[in-house]
C-alpha positions as CSV (number, residue, x, y, z in Angstrom):
1,X,0.0,0.0,0.0
2,X,2.8,2.4,0.8
3,X,4.4,2.2,-2.7
4,X,1.0,2.2,-4.5
5,X,-0.1,5.5,-2.9
6,X,3.4,7.0,-2.7
7,X,3.3,7.1,1.1
8,X,6.9,6.1,1.5
9,X,8.2,9.4,3.0
10,X,6.6,12.6,4.2
11,X,8.4,15.7,3.0
12,X,6.4,17.9,5.4
13,X,7.4,18.6,9.0
14,X,5.3,18.3,12.1
15,X,2.7,15.9,13.5
16,X,-0.3,17.5,11.8
17,X,1.4,17.5,8.5
18,X,2.0,13.7,8.7
19,X,-1.8,13.2,9.1
20,X,-2.5,15.7,6.2
21,X,0.0,13.9,4.0
22,X,-1.5,10.5,4.7
23,X,-5.0,11.8,3.9
24,X,-3.8,13.4,0.7
25,X,-2.0,10.2,-0.4
26,X,-5.2,8.3,0.2
27,X,-7.1,10.9,-1.9
28,X,-4.5,10.6,-4.7
29,X,-4.8,6.8,-4.6
30,X,-8.6,6.9,-4.9
31,X,-8.4,9.5,-7.7
32,X,-6.0,7.3,-9.7
33,X,-8.3,4.3,-9.3
34,X,-11.3,6.5,-10.5
35,X,-9.3,7.7,-13.5
36,X,-8.4,4.1,-14.4
37,X,-12.1,3.1,-14.2
38,X,-13.2,6.0,-16.3
39,X,-10.6,5.3,-18.9
40,X,-11.8,1.7,-19.2
41,X,-15.4,2.9,-19.4
42,X,-14.5,5.3,-22.1
43,X,-12.8,2.6,-24.2
44,X,-15.8,0.3,-23.8
45,X,-18.1,3.1,-25.0
46,X,-15.9,4.0,-27.9
47,X,-15.7,0.4,-29.0
48,X,-19.5,0.1,-28.8
49,X,-19.9,3.3,-30.7
50,X,-17.4,2.2,-33.4
51,X,-19.3,-1.1,-33.8
52,X,-22.6,0.8,-34.0
53,X,-21.3,3.2,-36.6
54,X,-19.4,0.5,-38.5
55,X,-22.6,-1.4,-38.9
56,X,-24.5,1.7,-40.2
57,X,-21.9,2.4,-42.9
58,X,-21.8,-1.3,-44.0
59,X,-25.6,-1.2,-44.5
60,X,-25.5,2.0,-46.5
61,X,-22.9,0.7,-49.0
62,X,-25.1,-2.2,-50.3
C-alpha cells in the first residue's frame, strides 16, 4: 500500500502534516483508481460506438 499510494516518505514537518500527508496520499490513490475506471469505461463506450457506426456504414454501401 505504501508504494502504491506514494506514502513512503513525508516531505512535510510536524505531526499534523503527517496526518494531512496521509489523507492526501489516500485521496490521490482513490483518484488514480477512479481515472483508471473512467478510462476503461470510455474505451468500452468508444468500442461500442465504433461497432454501431461501423454497422451503419456497412448497410449503406449495399
